[in-house]
C-alpha positions in Angstrom: -4.2 -19.0 1.3 -2.6 -17.0 4.2 1.0 -16.1 4.3 2.8 -16.6 7.7 6.0 -15.0 8.7 7.8 -15.3 12.0 11.2 -13.9 11.5 14.1 -12.6 13.9 17.3 -11.3 12.8 19.9 -9.6 14.9 22.7 -7.2 13.3 24.6 -5.5 15.8 22.3 -2.7 17.5 19.5 -3.4 15.2 17.0 -6.4 15.6 14.1 -7.4 13.3 11.7 -9.3 15.2 8.3 -9.7 13.4 5.3 -12.3 13.6 3.1 -11.8 10.5 -0.3 -13.1 9.4 -1.0 -11.7 6.1 -3.7 -12.1 3.6 -3.3 -14.3 0.6 -4.7 -12.1 -1.7 -4.2 -8.4 -2.7 -1.4 -6.0 -2.1 0.2 -5.9 1.5 2.5 -2.7 2.1 5.2 -2.7 4.5 5.5 0.8 5.4 7.9 2.6 8.0 11.0 5.1 8.1 14.2 4.4 6.7 16.0 1.6 9.0 12.9 0.2 10.2 13.5 -3.1 8.8 11.2 -3.4 5.7 13.7 -4.5 3.2 15.3 -6.8 5.7 12.0 -8.4 6.3 11.1 -8.9 2.5 14.6 -10.5 2.0 13.9 -12.8 4.9 10.7 -13.9 3.3 12.5 -14.7 0.2 15.2 -16.6 1.8 18.1 -13.9 0.8 18.6 -13.4 4.5 18.6 -16.1 7.0 16.5 -15.5 10.0 16.7 -17.4 13.4 14.0 -19.6 14.6 11.9 -18.4 11.7 8.8 -19.8 10.1 7.7 -18.8 6.6 4.7 -20.5 4.8 2.3 -19.6 1.9 -1.0 -21.5 2.4 0.0 -25.2 3.0 3.4 -24.7 1.3 6.1 -24.2 4.0 9.4 -22.4 2.8 11.1 -22.3 6.2 10.6 -24.0 9.6 13.6 -24.1 11.7 11.8 -26.1 14.5 11.8 -29.0 11.9 14.9 -28.1 10.4 13.4 -27.0 7.0 14.6 -24.2 4.8 13.6 -24.3 1.2 16.5 -22.7 -1.0 15.6 -19.3 -2.7 15.7 -20.8 -6.0 13.3 -23.4 -5.1 10.5 -20.8 -3.5 7.6 -20.1 -5.8 8.4 -16.5 -5.7 8.9 -13.4 -7.8 11.0 -10.5 -6.5 11.2 -7.1 -8.2 14.0 -4.7 -6.9 14.5 -1.1 -6.5 16.9 -1.4 -9.8 15.4 -3.3 -12.8 18.7 -5.5 -13.0 17.7 -6.8 -16.5 20.6 -8.6 -18.5 21.9 -5.6 -20.7 23.2 -8.2 -23.4 19.6 -9.6 -23.9 16.6 -8.4 -25.8 13.3 -7.6 -23.7 12.0 -10.8 -25.1 15.0 -12.8 -24.1 14.9 -11.3 -20.6 11.2 -12.5 -20.1 12.0 -16.0 -21.6 14.7 -16.2 -18.8 12.0 -15.7 -16.2 10.3 -18.8 -17.5 13.1 -21.1 -17.7 12.7 -22.7 -14.3 9.1 -23.2 -14.4 8.0 -26.7 -16.2 5.8 -25.9 -19.1 2.7 -27.3 -17.4 3.0 -25.2 -14.3 3.3 -21.8 -16.1 0.4 -19.4 -15.1 0.8 -16.8 -17.7 2.0 -16.6 -21.3 4.6 -13.9 -22.3 2.0 -12.5 -24.8 -0.5 -11.9 -21.9 2.1 -10.5 -19.3 3.4 -8.2 -22.1 -0.2 -6.8 -22.8 -0.8 -6.4 -19.2 2.3 -4.4 -18.7 2.1 -2.8 -22.2 5.6 -3.9 -23.3 4.8 -5.6 -26.5 6.4 -2.8 -28.7 9.7 -3.1 -26.6 10.3 -6.9 -27.2 13.3 -6.6 -29.7 14.9 -3.7 -27.9 17.8 -3.9 -25.5 17.6 -2.5 -21.8 19.9 0.6 -22.6 17.3 1.7 -24.8 14.5 1.7 -22.4 13.4 4.5 -20.0 13.4 3.7 -16.4 9.7 3.2 -16.1 10.1 0.7 -19.3 12.8 -1.2 -17.8 11.0 -1.5 -14.4 7.8 -2.8 -16.2 10.1 -5.3 -18.1 11.5 -6.4 -14.7 7.9 -6.9 -13.2 7.1 -8.9 -16.3 9.9 -11.2 -15.9 9.1 -11.7 -12.3 5.4 -12.7 -13.2 6.7 -15.2 -15.7 8.3 -17.1 -13.0 4.7 -18.1 -12.1 5.2 -17.2 -8.5 2.8 -17.9 -5.7 3.9 -14.7 -3.9 5.2 -11.7 -5.4 7.6 -9.3 -3.4 8.4 -5.7 -4.5 11.2 -3.8 -2.8 10.4 -0.2 -3.5 10.2 -0.5 -7.1 9.5 3.2 -7.7 12.2 4.4 -5.7 14.6 5.0 -8.4 12.1 6.6 -10.7 11.2 10.4 -11.1 7.7 11.5 -10.2 6.9 11.6 -14.1 8.0 8.1 -14.3 6.2 6.9 -10.9 2.8 8.4 -12.5 3.5 6.4 -15.7 4.1 3.1 -13.8 1.3 3.1 -11.1 -1.7 2.5 -13.4 0.1 -0.8 -14.3 0.6 -1.8 -10.7 -3.1 -1.1 -10.3 -4.1 -3.3 -13.2 -1.9 -6.2 -11.6 -3.8 -5.7 -8.5 -7.1 -5.9 -10.3 -6.7 -8.6 -12.8 -4.2 -11.0 -11.1 -4.7 -13.4 -8.4 -1.2 -13.4 -6.8 -0.7 -11.9 -3.6 1.9 -9.0 -3.4 4.2 -7.7 -0.4 5.2 -4.2 -1.4 7.9 -2.3 0.6 7.5 1.5 0.3 8.3 4.5 2.4 5.9 6.8 0.3 2.7 7.3 1.9 0.5 8.2 -1.3 1.9 5.2 -3.1 0.8 3.0 -0.2 -2.8 4.6 0.1 -3.2 4.3 -3.7 -2.1 0.5 -3.9 -2.5 -1.2 -0.8 -5.3 -3.3 0.8 -3.6 -4.4 4.0 -0.9 -2.5 5.7 2.2 -3.3 8.0 3.6 -0.4 10.0 7.3 -1.1 11.1 9.2 0.8 13.6 12.9 -0.2 14.7 12.3 -3.5 13.6 8.8 -4.1 15.3 5.3 -4.3 14.3 3.4 -1.4 15.5 0.2 -1.9 13.8 -1.2 -4.3 11.1 -4.4 -4.8 9.5 -6.7 -3.6 6.4 -5.4 -0.2 5.2 -8.4 2.1 6.1 -8.5 0.8 9.6 -4.7 0.9 10.3 -4.3 4.3 8.9 -7.2 5.4 11.1 -5.8 4.3 14.5 -5.2 7.4 16.8 -2.7 5.4 18.8 0.4 4.9 16.3 3.7 6.1 17.4 4.7 9.7 16.6 6.7 8.8 13.5 3.5 8.1 11.8 1.4 11.0 13.4 2.6 13.8 11.2 1.1 12.3 8.0 -2.1 10.7 9.6 -5.0 10.3 7.4 -7.5 7.7 6.1 -8.3 6.2 2.7 -11.9 5.9 1.5 -13.1 3.6 -1.2 -15.8 5.3 -3.1 -18.3 5.0 -5.8 -18.8 7.8 -8.4 -22.6 8.6 -8.1 -22.9 11.2 -10.3 -22.4 14.9 -11.4 -23.5 18.2 -10.1 -24.3 21.3 -12.6 -21.6 23.3 -11.0 -18.5 21.1 -12.1 -18.6 19.2 -9.0 -18.7 15.0 -8.9 -20.6 13.2 -6.0 -18.4 10.3 -4.5 -20.5 8.0 -2.3 -19.1 5.9 0.6 -20.3 4.0 3.7 -20.9 7.0 5.8 -22.0 9.9 3.4 -21.1 11.6 0.2 -18.0 13.8 -0.8 -17.9 16.3 -3.4 -14.9 16.6 -5.4 -13.9 18.4 -8.8 -15.6 16.8 -11.8 -14.3 13.6 -12.7 -14.1 12.2 -16.2 -14.6 8.4 -15.0 -18.1 6.8 -15.9 -20.8 7.0 -13.1 -20.5 3.5 -11.0 -16.8 3.7 -11.1 -14.8 2.9 -8.1 -12.3 5.6 -6.7 -9.8 5.5 -4.0 -9.4 8.8 -2.1 -7.3 10.0 0.9 -8.1 12.6 3.6 -5.4 14.0 5.6 -6.1 14.7 9.2 -4.6 18.3 8.8 -7.4 18.8 6.4 -10.3 18.0 8.8 -11.8 20.6 11.3 -14.6 20.1 13.7 -17.7 21.9 15.0 -20.3 21.1 17.4 -23.4 22.3 15.1 -23.3 22.1 11.2 -21.5 25.1 9.9 -23.2 27.8 8.2 -21.8 30.5 5.9 -18.7 28.4 4.8 -17.0 27.7 1.6 -16.2 24.2 2.5 -18.8 21.8 0.6 -17.8 18.5 2.4 -19.7 18.8 5.9 -20.7 15.4 7.4 -21.9 14.3 10.9 -19.3 12.2 12.9 -19.0 10.6 16.2 -15.8 10.8 18.4 -14.3 7.5 19.2 -11.0 8.2 20.4 -8.2 11.1 21.0 -4.7 11.0 21.5 -1.5 13.2 22.0 0.9 14.0 19.0 4.5 14.7 19.0 3.7 18.3 18.3 3.0 20.1 21.4 -0.6 21.5 22.0 -2.1 19.3 19.2 -4.0 16.2 19.6 -5.4 13.5 17.0 -9.1 12.9 17.0 -10.5 9.6 15.9 -14.0 9.6 14.4 -16.6 7.5 12.7 -18.8 8.6 10.0 -21.4 6.0 10.1 -19.1 2.7 9.7 -16.2 4.8 7.9 -13.2 5.9 10.0 -11.9 9.5 10.0 -9.1 11.5 11.6 -8.7 15.1 12.4 -5.6 16.8 14.0 -6.8 19.9 16.1 -5.2 22.0 18.9 -5.4 21.0 22.6 -6.9 24.4 23.3 -10.1 23.1 20.7 -10.3 19.9 22.0 -10.8 21.5 25.6 -13.1 24.2 24.6 -15.3 21.9 22.5 -15.3 19.3 25.0 -14.0 16.6 22.5 -14.1 13.1 23.9 -15.2 9.7 22.8 -19.0 9.5 22.3 -19.2 13.2 21.2 -21.4 14.0 18.4 -19.6 16.6 16.0 -19.8 17.9 12.6 -16.6 17.3 10.3 -15.4 19.8 7.7 -13.2 18.3 5.0 -11.0 21.1 3.3 -9.1 18.6 1.0 -10.2 15.3 -0.6 -7.1 13.6 -2.7 -8.0 11.4 -5.6 -5.6 8.5 -5.8 -5.3 7.6 -9.6 
């Protein structure tokens, strides 16, 4: 079940013009700077914004096809929408807010029970309370539960963590990961926070000035060396790894397609899947395997591409460690002196590995 969205909206000097073909499972992140069109795109998919000459479909269910004069109203689209603010009904209990989410779904078509959703988001102990007595993170978990109880074919989330402080964000992220792991509903997730996207997304759409500048699987898209300058400063890759074992000196081994990374000792069970992020600025290159270095993550790689950045005198180098991508940000002088070019075999020194979650 793929998601198709061809949308065009003109607003004065801004134009959203996108043609998206998204996977029908997992989390797709719409990412880009403020004003790039992320929320407008999401609202157009929902039908809250009317796009011209549009086509929106979920599998074989068409929500909008202007060529055929078809536009399903918002309340008849099988979607859930989570906004930045929880927008709960203040006069209703949490239980009543959840029941409201079920009202427009016939009993035979309901995919989840309130008890299952309450357990998934750990809100069973909140059911008799009113929204005013909840923390920001608790209110947002209730809002997500209410959206799920509408039995959507597609869940849209518009920066659901933007209104929360860091502590509340860290509180709610594990529940979003549980939804990803345990539910089969595709999610389109708007965010401008790179670490949030790196932790949650499977597929990535990069938007800039109302246009799609890149779209594809998360790891491959982040690893592109040809992205516009707006994305180059925070360039890096995300690797899916498996906790292979532990070392005697308080390090853990993370295996991935292309090698092994060493990180501070982890508490998860051996065999656990862990996602990590490596920033391009934390990668340096050498022509031979470095000796006498304090950096423990040294791996062979092959250069696949180089490109200039918006920082004078710096370049972004795209590499492969076996089948796995990597990016390094180095100076133009280093590129010239090491003769870094596609096909060059190098050793990468990875100075920092950030575990996500």
